[in-house]
C-alpha positions in Angstrom: -143.5 -104.2 236.8 -143.1 -104.5 233.0 -139.7 -106.2 233.6 -141.6 -109.1 235.3 -143.5 -110.1 232.2 -142.5 -113.7 231.4 -140.7 -113.4 228.1 -137.9 -115.7 226.9 -134.8 -114.3 225.2 -136.0 -115.0 221.7 -139.4 -113.4 222.5 -137.7 -110.2 223.7 -135.6 -110.1 220.6 -138.7 -110.7 218.6 -140.4 -107.5 219.8 -137.4 -105.5 218.6 -137.2 -107.5 215.3 -140.9 -106.9 214.7 -140.3 -103.1 214.8 -137.3 -103.3 212.6 -139.1 -105.5 210.0 -142.0 -103.1 209.9 -139.7 -100.3 209.1 -137.7 -102.2 206.5 -140.8 -103.3 204.6 -141.9 -99.6 204.3 -138.3 -98.4 203.6 -137.9 -101.0 200.8 -141.1 -99.9 199.2 -139.9 -96.3 199.3 -136.4 -97.1 198.1 -136.3 -100.3 196.0 -132.5 -100.3 195.9 -132.2 -100.7 199.7 -130.7 -104.0 200.8 -132.5 -104.4 204.1 -130.9 -106.2 207.0 -131.3 -106.6 210.7 -128.2 -107.3 212.9 -128.4 -108.8 216.4 -125.4 -109.0 218.6 -125.3 -111.4 221.6 -122.5 -112.0 224.0 -121.0 -115.5 223.7 -121.2 -117.9 226.6 -117.5 -117.6 227.5 -117.6 -113.8 227.9 -121.1 -113.0 229.1 -121.5 -110.8 232.3 -124.1 -108.4 233.6 -122.2 -105.6 231.8 -122.4 -107.4 228.4 -124.4 -105.9 225.6 -127.3 -107.1 223.5 -128.1 -105.0 220.4 -130.6 -105.1 217.6 -129.9 -102.7 214.6 -131.5 -102.1 211.2 -130.6 -100.0 208.2 -134.1 -98.5 207.8 -134.9 -94.9 207.4 -134.3 -93.9 211.0 -136.4 -91.5 213.1 -136.5 -87.8 213.8 -136.3 -86.6 217.5 -140.1 -86.2 217.6 -140.7 -89.6 216.2 -138.3 -91.2 218.7 -140.0 -89.5 221.6 -143.4 -90.8 220.5 -142.1 -94.3 219.8 -140.6 -94.8 223.2 -143.7 -93.6 225.2 -145.2 -96.6 227.0 -148.9 -97.1 226.3 -148.8 -95.2 223.0 -147.5 -96.1 219.5 -145.3 -94.0 217.3 -146.9 -95.8 214.3 -150.2 -97.2 213.2 -151.0 -100.5 214.8 -152.9 -102.0 211.9 -150.6 -103.6 209.3 -147.6 -103.8 211.6 -145.8 -106.6 213.2 -144.5 -104.8 216.2 -145.4 -101.8 218.4 -142.9 -99.4 219.8 -144.1 -98.2 223.2 -145.4 -100.9 225.5 -144.0 -103.9 223.5 -140.6 -102.2 223.2 -140.4 -101.3 226.9 -141.4 -104.7 228.1 -138.8 -106.4 225.9 -135.9 -104.2 226.7 -136.7 -104.0 230.5 -136.9 -107.8 230.5 -133.4 -108.0 229.0 -131.7 -105.4 231.2 -132.0 -102.2 233.1 -130.2 -99.8 230.7 -131.3 -99.3 227.1 -129.9 -96.9 224.6 -131.7 -96.1 221.3 -129.6 -94.5 218.5 -131.4 -93.5 215.4 -130.8 -91.2 212.4 -132.1 -90.4 208.9 -130.3 -90.1 205.7 -129.3 -86.4 205.1 -129.3 -85.5 208.8 -126.0 -84.6 210.4 -126.6 -86.1 213.8 -127.6 -89.3 215.6 -130.5 -88.9 218.0 -129.9 -90.9 221.2 -132.2 -91.8 224.1 -130.9 -93.6 227.2 -133.5 -95.4 229.3 -132.1 -96.0 232.8 -134.7 -97.8 234.8 -133.0 -97.6 238.3 -132.4 -93.8 237.7 -136.1 -93.4 236.8 -137.0 -95.2 240.1 -134.6 -92.9 242.1 -135.8 -89.7 240.4 -139.5 -90.7 240.2 -139.7 -89.4 236.6 -140.3 -90.9 233.2 -138.6 -88.1 231.4 -135.8 -89.2 229.0 -133.8 -86.3 227.6 -132.3 -86.7 224.1 -128.7 -86.2 223.2 -127.0 -85.9 219.8 -123.8 -87.1 218.2 -122.4 -86.2 214.8 -122.7 -88.7 211.9 -122.1 -88.9 208.2 -125.1 -87.7 206.2 -125.4 -90.9 204.2 -125.7 -93.0 207.4 -129.2 -94.1 208.5 -131.0 -96.6 210.6 -131.8 -97.5 214.2 -129.7 -99.4 216.9 -131.1 -100.6 220.2 -128.5 -101.6 222.8 -129.4 -103.1 226.2 -126.8 -103.5 229.0 -126.8 -104.2 232.8 -128.4 -107.5 231.9 -130.8 -109.2 234.2 -129.4 -112.2 236.1 -131.7 -114.8 234.4 -130.6 -113.5 231.0 -127.0 -113.8 232.0 -127.6 -117.4 233.1 -129.4 -118.2 229.8 -126.6 -116.7 227.7 -124.0 -118.6 229.5 -125.4 -121.8 228.0 -123.2 -123.0 225.1 -126.4 -123.7 223.1 -128.1 -120.3 223.8 -127.2 -118.6 220.5 -127.9 -121.7 218.4 -131.2 -122.3 220.0 -132.2 -118.6 219.8 -131.4 -118.6 216.1 -133.5 -121.7 215.7 -136.5 -120.0 217.4 -136.1 -116.9 215.2 -135.9 -119.1 212.1 -139.3 -120.6 213.0 -141.0 -117.3 214.0 -139.8 -115.4 210.9 -139.6 -118.2 208.4 -142.0 -116.4 206.1 -140.2 -113.0 206.4 -136.8 -114.7 205.7 -137.9 -117.1 203.0 -136.9 -116.6 199.3 -140.0 -117.1 197.1 -137.7 -118.0 194.3 -135.8 -120.6 196.3 -134.7 -124.0 195.0 -136.8 -126.1 197.4 -140.0 -127.8 196.4 -143.0 -125.6 197.0 -141.1 -122.3 197.2 -143.4 -120.5 194.8 -146.5 -121.7 196.7 -145.1 -120.8 200.1 -143.9 -117.4 199.1 -141.8 -115.2 201.4 -140.5 -111.6 202.0 -136.8 -112.4 201.5 -135.6 -110.2 204.4 -132.2 -110.7 206.0 -131.6 -111.3 209.7 -128.2 -111.9 211.3 -127.0 -113.0 214.8 -123.4 -112.2 215.5 -122.9 -111.8 211.7 -124.3 -115.3 211.0 -127.5 -115.4 208.9 -130.6 -116.8 210.5 -132.0 -119.4 208.2 -135.8 -119.8 207.8 -137.2 -123.1 209.0 -138.4 -124.3 205.7 -141.4 -126.6 205.5 -140.3 -129.9 203.9 -143.3 -130.5 201.7 -143.9 -132.5 198.5 -143.9 -130.5 195.4 -147.4 -129.2 194.3 -147.0 -131.2 191.1 -147.3 -134.5 193.0 -150.7 -136.0 193.7 -152.6 -139.1 194.7 -156.0 -140.4 193.6 -159.0 -140.0 195.9 -162.5 -140.8 194.8 -161.6 -140.7 191.1 -159.9 -137.3 191.3 -156.4 -136.1 191.8 -155.5 -134.4 195.1 -152.3 -132.5 194.9 -149.7 -132.8 197.7 -149.7 -129.0 198.3 -152.5 -126.5 197.6 -153.1 -122.8 197.9 -155.6 -121.4 200.4 -157.2 -118.0 199.6 -160.5 -116.9 201.0 -161.2 -113.2 200.4 -163.7 -111.8 202.9 -165.8 -108.6 202.7 -163.9 -105.5 203.6 -164.3 -104.0 207.1 -163.2 -100.9 209.0 -160.1 -101.0 211.2 -159.0 -98.5 213.9 -155.5 -97.7 212.8 -154.5 -96.9 216.3 -155.7 -99.8 218.5 -156.5 -102.4 215.8 -160.2 -102.9 216.6 -162.4 -104.0 213.6 -165.9 -102.7 212.7 -168.3 -104.1 210.1 -169.5 -100.5 209.3 -167.8 -97.1 209.3 -167.5 -95.3 212.6 -166.5 -91.7 213.2 -164.6 -92.6 216.4 -163.2 -95.8 217.8 -165.2 -96.9 220.9 -162.0 -98.6 222.3 -159.4 -95.8 222.1 -161.5 -92.8 220.7 -159.2 -92.5 217.7 -160.7 -91.0 214.6 -158.2 -92.7 212.4 -160.5 -95.5 211.0 -159.9 -96.9 207.5 -161.6 -99.5 205.3 -159.3 -102.5 204.9 -159.1 -105.8 203.1 -159.7 -109.0 205.1 -158.3 -112.3 203.8 -157.5 -115.8 204.9 -154.6 -117.0 202.8 -151.7 -119.4 202.8 -151.3 -123.1 201.9 -151.7 -126.7 203.0 -149.3 -129.4 202.2 -148.1 -133.0 202.9 -144.7 -133.3 204.6 -142.3 -135.7 203.0 -141.9 -137.6 206.2 -144.3 -138.6 209.0 -143.7 -137.9 212.7 -145.5 -138.2 216.0 -145.1 -134.4 216.8 -143.3 -132.7 213.9 -146.3 -131.7 211.9 -149.2 -129.2 212.1 -150.1 -125.7 211.0 -148.4 -122.4 211.5 -150.7 -119.4 211.9 -149.2 -116.0 211.1 -150.0 -112.3 211.5 -148.3 -109.9 209.1 -145.7 -112.5 208.3 -144.8 -113.4 211.9 -145.6 -116.9 213.2 -147.9 -116.6 216.2 -148.4 -120.4 216.7 -146.2 -123.1 215.3 -147.2 -126.8 214.6 -150.7 -126.0 215.9 -152.9 -129.2 215.8 -156.1 -127.6 217.0 -157.7 -128.0 213.5 -157.1 -131.7 213.5 -159.9 -132.2 216.1 -163.6 -131.7 215.9 -165.8 -129.9 218.4 -168.9 -132.0 219.0 -172.4 -130.5 219.5 -171.9 -131.0 223.2 -168.7 -128.9 223.2 -166.3 -131.9 223.6 -163.1 -132.1 221.5 -162.4 -135.3 219.5 -159.0 -135.7 217.9 -159.4 -137.1 214.4 -155.9 -136.9 213.0 -153.4 -138.6 212.9 -155.1 -142.0 213.0 -152.3 -144.4 211.8 -149.4 -145.0 214.2 -150.0 -141.6 215.7 -147.8 -140.1 213.0 -148.9 -137.0 211.0 -147.8 -135.4 207.8 -150.3 -132.5 207.2 -148.6 -129.1 207.5 -149.4 -125.6 206.3 -149.3 -121.9 206.9 -152.4 -119.7 207.4 -152.1 -115.9 207.4 -154.6 -114.1 209.5 -153.6 -110.4 209.4 -157.0 -109.2 210.5 -157.4 -111.5 213.6 -156.5 -110.3 217.1 -153.5 -111.8 219.1 -152.6 -111.6 222.7 -150.0 -109.2 224.0 -147.2 -111.8 224.2 -147.9 -112.7 220.5 -147.9 -116.5 221.2 -151.5 -117.1 220.3 -154.5 -115.8 218.5 -157.7 -115.0 220.3 -159.4 -118.3 219.5 -162.7 -117.1 220.9 -162.9 -114.2 218.4 -165.2 -114.2 215.4 -162.2 -113.9 213.0 -160.6 -117.1 214.3 -163.8 -119.2 214.3 -164.6 -118.1 210.7 -161.1 -119.2 209.6 -161.7 -122.6 211.2 -165.0 -123.0 209.3 -163.4 -122.1 206.0 -160.1 -124.1 206.3 -161.2 -127.1 208.4 -165.0 -127.1 208.1 -167.6 -127.5 210.9 -168.2 -131.2 210.3 -166.1 -134.2 211.2 -163.2 -134.9 208.9 -164.1 -138.6 208.7 -166.6 -138.9 205.8 -168.7 -141.8 207.1 -169.0 -140.1 210.5 -169.9 -136.8 209.0 -172.6 -138.5 206.8 -174.1 -140.2 209.8 -174.2 -137.0 211.9 -175.1 -134.3 209.5 -176.0 -136.1 206.3 -173.1 -135.0 204.1 -169.3 -135.1 204.0 -167.0 -132.3 205.0 -165.8 -130.6 201.8 -163.2 -128.3 203.3 -159.5 -128.2 202.1 -158.4 -129.9 205.3 -160.9 -132.7 205.0 -159.8 -133.5 201.4 -156.1 -133.7 202.6 -157.1 -135.8 205.6 -158.9 -138.4 203.5 -156.5 -138.5 200.5 -153.3 -138.8 202.7 -154.6 -140.3 205.9 -152.6 -143.5 205.6 -148.9 -144.1 205.9 -148.7 -147.1 203.6 -145.4 -147.1 201.6 -145.5 -146.4 197.9 -146.9 -143.9 195.4 -150.5 -144.5 196.4 -150.0 -142.3 199.5 -146.6 -140.7 198.6 -144.8 -142.5 201.4 -141.1 -143.7 201.0 -140.6 -147.4 201.5 -138.0 -150.1 201.1 -140.1 -152.8 199.5 -141.2 -154.2 202.8 -142.3 -151.3 205.0 -142.4 -147.5 205.3 -139.0 -145.9 206.1 -140.1 -143.2 208.4 -136.7 -142.8 210.2 -134.8 -142.6 207.0 -137.2 -140.1 205.5 -136.9 -137.9 208.6 -133.1 -138.0 208.4 -133.4 -136.7 204.8 -135.5 -133.9 206.2 -132.6 -132.9 208.4 -130.4 -132.7 205.4 -133.1 -130.7 203.6 -133.1 -128.1 206.4 -129.3 -128.0 206.4 -129.4 -126.9 202.8 -128.0 -130.1 201.2 -128.7 -129.5 197.4 -129.6 -133.2 196.9 -132.5 -133.0 199.3 -134.0 -129.6 198.6 -136.4 -131.0 196.1 -138.6 -134.0 196.8 -136.9 -136.3 194.2 -135.2 -138.4 196.9 -138.5 -139.2 198.7 -140.4 -139.7 195.4 -137.8 -142.2 194.2 -138.0 -144.1 197.5 -141.8 -144.4 197.2 -141.5 -145.5 193.5 -138.7 -147.9 194.4 -140.8 -149.5 197.1 -143.5 -150.3 194.5 -140.8 -151.6 192.1 -139.2 -153.8 194.7 -142.5 -155.1 196.0 -144.3 -155.7 192.7 -141.3 -156.5 190.5 -140.1 -154.6 187.4 -142.7 -153.4 184.9 -143.2 -155.7 181.8 -140.9 -155.0 178.9 -142.2 -152.8 176.1 -143.5 -154.7 173.1 -141.1 -155.4 170.3 -141.4 -153.1 167.3 -143.4 -154.4 164.4 -141.3 -156.3 161.8 -142.1 -154.4 158.6 -140.5 -157.2 156.6 -142.4 -160.0 158.2 -144.8 -160.4 155.2 -141.8 -161.1 153.0 -140.8 -164.0 155.2 -144.3 -165.4 155.0 -144.2 -165.2 151.1 -140.7 -166.8 150.8 -139.2 -163.5 149.7 -137.1 -162.7 152.7 -134.1 -162.0 150.6 -135.8 -158.9 149.2 -136.0 -157.3 152.6 -132.3 -157.1 153.5 -130.4 -154.5 151.5 -127.1 -155.6 153.0 -127.0 -159.0 151.2 -125.4 -159.8 147.9 -126.8 -162.2 145.3 -125.3 -165.2 147.1 -127.1 -164.3 150.3 -124.0 -163.2 152.2 -124.2 -160.1 154.2 -121.8 -157.2 153.9 -120.4 -157.9 157.4 -119.8 -161.5 156.4 -118.0 -160.5 153.3 -115.8 -158.1 155.1 -114.9 -160.2 158.2 -112.0 -162.4 157.5 -111.7 -163.5 161.1 -114.1 -163.2 164.1 -113.4 -160.4 166.6 -111.7 -161.7 169.8 -114.0 -161.6 172.8 -112.6 -159.3 175.5 -113.0 -160.5 179.1 -115.4 -158.3 181.1 -113.8 -156.1 183.7 -115.1 -155.9 187.3 -116.1 -152.3 186.6 -118.1 -153.4 183.6 -119.7 -156.3 185.4 -121.0 -154.2 188.3 -122.1 -151.4 185.9 -124.2 -154.1 184.2 -125.6 -155.2 187.6 -126.5 -151.6 188.5 -128.2 -150.9 185.2 -130.7 -153.7 186.1 -131.0 -152.9 189.8 -133.2 -150.9 192.2 -131.6 -149.3 195.2 -133.2 -150.1 198.6 -134.1 -146.5 199.6 -133.2 -146.7 203.2 -129.6 -147.8 202.4 -127.1 -145.5 200.7 -125.9 -144.3 204.1 -123.1 -144.8 206.6 -123.2 -147.8 208.9 -121.0 -148.7 211.7 -119.1 -152.0 211.2 -116.5 -152.7 213.8 -114.3 -149.5 214.0 -115.2 -148.4 210.5 -118.1 -146.4 209.1 -118.5 -147.3 205.4 -121.4 -146.3 203.1 -123.7 -149.3 202.5 -125.9 -149.6 199.4 -128.1 -152.6 198.8 -129.6 -153.2 195.3 -132.3 -155.6 194.1 -131.6 -156.9 190.6 -134.0 -158.4 188.0 -133.2 -159.8 184.5 -129.5 -160.0 185.1 -127.4 -163.0 186.3 -125.1 -162.4 189.2 -121.9 -164.4 188.8 -118.6 -165.0 190.5 -115.8 -166.9 188.7 -118.4 -167.7 186.0 -120.8 -169.3 188.5 -124.3 -168.0 189.2 -125.0 -166.9 192.7 -127.8 -165.1 194.6 -125.7 -162.0 195.5 -122.6 -160.0 194.5 -120.6 -157.7 196.7 -118.0 -155.0 196.0 -116.1 -153.1 198.7 -114.1 -150.1 197.3 -112.8 -146.9 199.1 -115.1 -147.1 202.1 -118.2 -148.0 200.1 -120.0 -151.4 200.1 -122.3 -152.4 197.3 -124.4 -155.5 197.6 -126.5 -156.8 194.8 -129.3 -159.4 195.5 -131.2 -161.3 192.8 -134.9 -160.9 193.4 -135.5 -164.3 192.0 -133.2 -166.1 194.4 -134.9 -169.0 196.3 -134.7 -167.3 199.8 -136.8 -164.3 198.4 -139.0 -166.0 195.9 -140.0 -169.1 197.8 -139.2 -168.4 201.5 -140.2 -164.7 201.8 -136.9 -163.4 203.0 -136.3 -159.7 202.5 -133.6 -158.5 200.1 -131.9 -156.7 203.0 -131.7 -159.9 205.1 -130.4 -161.9 202.2 -127.8 -159.3 201.5 -126.5 -159.1 205.1 -126.5 -162.8 205.7 -124.7 -163.6 202.5 -122.2 -160.8 202.7 -121.5 -161.0 206.5 -118.5 -163.4 206.3 -116.7 -161.1 203.8 -117.6 -158.0 205.8 -116.3 -159.7 209.0 -113.0 -160.3 207.4 -112.5 -157.0 205.6 -113.4 -154.9 208.7 -111.7 -157.3 211.2 -114.8 -157.7 213.3 -114.7 -160.0 216.3 -117.6 -162.2 217.4 -120.0 -164.5 215.6 -121.7 -163.7 212.2 -125.2 -163.3 213.7 -123.9 -160.6 216.1 -122.5 -158.7 213.1 -125.8 -158.9 211.2 -127.7 -157.8 214.2 -125.5 -154.8 214.8 -126.0 -153.6 211.3 -129.8 -154.2 211.4 -130.1 -152.2 214.6 -129.0 -149.2 212.6 -132.1 -149.5 210.5 -135.0 -148.9 213.0 -137.6 -148.8 210.2 -137.0 -152.5 209.6 -137.9 -153.5 213.2 -141.0 -155.6 213.5 -143.1 -155.1 216.6 -146.7 -155.6 217.8 -147.6 -151.9 217.4 -146.7 -152.0 213.7 -148.7 -155.1 213.2 -151.8 -153.7 215.0 -151.6 -150.5 213.0 -151.4 -152.4 209.7 -154.5 -154.4 210.7 -156.5 -151.2 211.6 -155.5 -149.8 208.2 -156.7 -152.9 206.3 -160.0 -153.0 208.3 -160.6 -149.4 207.4 -160.1 -150.1 203.7 -162.5 -153.1 203.9 -165.2 -151.3 205.8 -165.1 -148.3 203.4 -165.6 -150.7 200.4 -168.2 -152.8 202.3 -170.3 -149.7 203.1 -170.9 -149.1 199.4 -171.9 -152.8 198.8 -174.1 -153.2 201.9 -176.1 -150.0 201.3 -177.7 -151.7 198.2 -179.0 -154.8 200.1 -178.5 -154.3 203.8 -180.7 -157.0 205.1 -179.0 -159.8 203.1 -175.5 -158.8 204.5 -176.8 -158.4 208.0 -178.5 -161.8 208.0 -175.2 -163.4 207.0 -173.4 -162.3 210.2 -173.2 -164.4 213.4 -174.8 -163.1 216.6 -171.3 -162.5 218.0 -170.3 -160.4 215.0 -173.5 -158.4 215.2 -172.9 -157.7 218.8 -169.2 -156.7 218.2 -170.2 -154.3 215.5 -172.8 -152.7 217.8 -170.2 -152.3 220.7 -167.7 -150.8 218.3 -170.2 -148.3 217.0 -171.2 -147.2 220.5 -167.6 -146.8 221.5 -167.0 -144.5 218.5 -170.3 -142.6 218.6 -172.3 -143.0 221.8 -175.4 -141.4 220.3 -175.5 -143.8 217.3 -178.9 -144.8 215.9 -178.0 -148.5 215.7 -181.4 -149.7 214.3 -181.1 -147.1 211.6 -177.5 -148.2 210.8 -178.7 -151.8 210.4 -181.4 -150.7 208.0 -179.3 -148.4 205.8 -176.1 -150.5 205.9 -174.0 -148.1 208.0 -173.3 -151.1 210.3 -170.7 -152.2 207.8 -168.4 -149.4 208.9 -168.1 -151.0 212.3 -167.6 -154.6 211.5 -164.8 -156.5 213.1 -162.4 -158.8 211.3 -164.6 -161.7 212.5 -167.6 -160.1 210.9 -165.8 -159.9 207.5 -164.7 -163.5 208.0 -168.4 -164.4 208.5 -169.3 -162.8 205.1 -166.6 -164.8 203.3 -167.4 -168.1 204.8 -171.2 -167.9 205.0 -172.0 -166.0 201.7 -168.8 -165.8 199.5 -170.9 -164.7 196.5 -171.6 -161.4 198.3 -167.9 -160.4 198.7 -165.8 -162.3 196.2 -165.4 -161.9 192.4 -164.4 -158.3 192.6 -167.1 -157.2 195.1 -164.9 -156.7 198.2 -162.1 -159.2 197.3 -160.6 -159.9 193.8 -160.7 -163.6 194.5 -162.4 -165.6 191.8 -165.3 -167.8 193.0 -168.5 -168.2 190.9 -166.9 -169.6 187.8 -165.0 -172.4 189.7 -165.9 -175.9 190.5 -167.3 -176.8 194.0 -164.0 -178.1 195.4 -162.0 -175.2 194.1 -164.6 -172.8 195.5 -164.1 -174.3 198.9 -160.3 -173.9 198.6 -160.7 -170.2 197.7 -162.9 -169.6 200.7 -160.6 -171.6 203.0 -157.5 -169.6 201.7 -159.2 -166.2 202.2 -160.7 -167.3 205.5 -157.2 -168.2 206.8 -155.9 -164.7 205.9 -158.9 -163.1 207.7 -158.2 -165.3 210.8 -154.7 -163.9 210.9 -156.2 -160.4 210.5 -158.3 -161.0 213.6 -155.2 -161.9 215.6 -153.4 -158.8 214.2 -156.3 -156.5 215.3 -156.2 -158.0 218.8 -152.6 -156.7 219.1 -151.1 -159.4 221.3 -147.6 -158.1 222.4 -146.4 -161.6 223.3 -146.0 -162.9 219.7 -142.5 -163.7 218.6 -140.8 -161.7 215.9 -141.0 -164.5 213.3 -144.7 -164.7 214.0 -145.1 -160.9 213.7 -143.2 -161.0 210.4 -145.5 -163.7 209.1 -148.6 -161.6 210.0 -147.2 -158.7 208.1 -146.8 -161.0 205.1 -150.4 -161.9 205.6 -151.3 -158.2 205.5 -149.5 -157.8 202.2 -151.5 -160.7 200.7 -154.8 -159.3 202.0 -153.9 -155.8 200.8 -153.5 -157.2 197.3 -156.9 -158.9 197.5 -159.0 -155.8 198.5 -160.9 -154.0 195.8 -160.4 -150.2 196.2 -163.3 -148.2 197.4 
């Protein structure tokens, strides 16, 4: 019957690994010089048969004959349950029987002269109707020690699984996720290593090390500003609870001391520490599924990428998903250790109905909604939990340093950032720290906003001499005739050396910013060169002495294209640097790489390899929603001071739209109260904001909601300002409607409108 329990290959191995890790942790504490390791042997796909072997071995202390007998007894445990990853007994028997019908356990202690061996033959047990397993012994060297579990007569479904060419790789991937904490080096070179900690254990499959699935988080030294304070990109979680009493046999907890466990009648009850600890962090890339929290028990991941804390349980018991809100892409990750919370027998979930789990949710996520305005309306105060602070500070995926999102000067580069994450997990040294992502976020700001102003020139200490007509006293390198030392020494001027191509492009690069999503291989015809596109400022790009908008160099499989940010196509027509680079360089690329077909086909084929640069209706709608959220947040502060004035400015259509929006978000909303206290502003449509600008510009311009100057201008200029901002808001209304039928050029224009509006909004 136990062989019918539905466990996958990696779950069966996990039961055996748990037992080995428990032993190695204790053995390492007893003998610090021990180099602990677990070795798994799996048959390869080309050689697997029913008679193949699966083995799991460790170099722990080993067991005596008595310890082995107890350890293998189903329904009992040869060691204390509390504080352990695994359980010999039932867990061991389920796992091995699920793999095959014949299991041999070989174990021995240092100093003993024999291995102790037990052979568990399930068909023989069935034939003989006995559970007795006699032990046998073999000689060994006294310095040898450890335990080896070998399973053969493999079950048919395991043989089928192992015959897959991807079985071993996928199994190692699963184990890397489950045991990421146990395998992690707390002194590693990756960002956040010290915060994430780890046990630095060693696990091998067919002599290849299993790598921990490292969380790709921003360094804890990075931060963004939220409500006037700094919110670090990774933070420690540590809630120490009052001690309680645990049954060391079955694991049941008691709030007060008991003489005997009511569950298993054991008298082995001890007072133990209870603690919720771990960390929360922001991933360096956003994804629609690759994010969430890992919950662990004694270092083993029980659930992975859990998203249950991103929702809110309403008073009616319904579940509302609150995160992610923008493009459906999330970045919040973390690890929460719950060593005192119960898990199910398959170790794939905690008991979420338990008091221990619900208390953790209250501490880490908080009982209120994550959305501050929603929480204020429902319970009168904001959620102040660690999760809520992360949610609000990093809720948006706007490119740049404001939210720590890599960009290319035009948009977020989610696909490129994810590809860097793959390199991070493959151990590429250039990607272990967050520098690549941080530079891409900073470069986005530089490309979009232009270079920072040059530093002021140093003060001229001799300027007063010039003013007094005594400038000759301030130059120690002049003789009485006024000639400088250099003029006296130079008989002839130095000949001017022509600039080499290397020097010219080095000069360009010194004044350039790399587009972050370039610096990668692209397919051009039958070749795959590395493409880098730079935006230059303050340097003149030339060819044969003539100024030009771009410069290109192709050397040894690498393409460098430099584009002047001041060129007419960018400065006056809104072209992106990437588009200028490709259009200008396409004829030369076509010739060098012998590409057939028209120029536009070549440009299109290259752009198709940059999915982050694609413009579609979903991206435009998401940007509109983000802008509206920013405006509503700021408006809520303004309107609360004089709600009736703002409300009276709105048209009847805008009032009705705000009411409908409020009811759709919160069916139990007190709308009349929201009108009185100003909360209605959180539900205004783009048309409602348009009404405020056109009907009462003094309420929202001059740094109130928008930076646009108004009051100090003449009447005609005031009208121009209102018309300009009104046109932008009319575009925002179209963006929020999300029409998929718009052409790409129109979508691109709307995104430019979004940039203009974004620059106008005063931060809340």
